[in-house]
N, C-alpha and C positions, 0 to 999 in steps of 0.2 A: 600415437597419438589421433585424438577425434578431432575433426574437426568442427569449430564450431558455428552452425548456422544461425543469424539473427535473422529479429522478424521484421517486417518494415519500420513498426516504432523504434524498432532499438537501432535500425540504420540510420533514423531521422535525426535520435537522438545523436548519435554517433556524428554526423556530421554537424549540427548546432555546434556542438564542443568547440570546435573553431573561434567561434564568439568568446570564449570565457578565456579574460587573458588574465585575468587576476584572484586571490581568494575570496575576494569578496565577491564578487560578481560566482561566483561555480556559489559561495554560501545560497546568495541570492536566490539562484535556480532550483539549488537543494528545498529551500524554504516554498517555491513557486508549486513543486513537483509533489511535494509534502499535501500544500493547501490542497491541490487538485484532488489527491489520494481522501483525504482527510474528508473534502465535499463527497466524495460519488461516497464512501463508506456510510457517512451521513442520510446522502439521498436510499442508500439499499436499505440503513435503518428506519429509516421512517417507514417505505414500501409495506418494510414487516410489518410494524406498527398498525398498518391500514390495510394490509390481506388478516390479522391478526396469527400472524407468526410470531407474533414478539408479544408479550404478555408481562404484566408485573410482576407477577408469580416466579416467569422466565429467567427475566432480567433478576429477581434476588435472588435465583438460586448461581447466577456466575459466582456472586459475593466470596461463595467456597470451593467453587470448581478449583481442581488439584491438579491439574492435566503436566503432565513429563513427560520426555522424550525417554523412551529408554537407550541405554547407552552398553553398547560389548565392550566386555571389558577383555 
């Protein structure tokens, strides 16, 4: 079995889990983490608009985008 190597962020999160004592606390933590990544995603999207990498035309093309993961049978 291969060993799992955690990065510093993963180790910090694991250490903080000792303070999560209830399902409500876990749900709140998950929401905070979700909000963090949503904010980072929005910041990057805004930066793409500023750099001209995202346009109205490109955004519109996502409406019909169908990407699927090919699975082996």
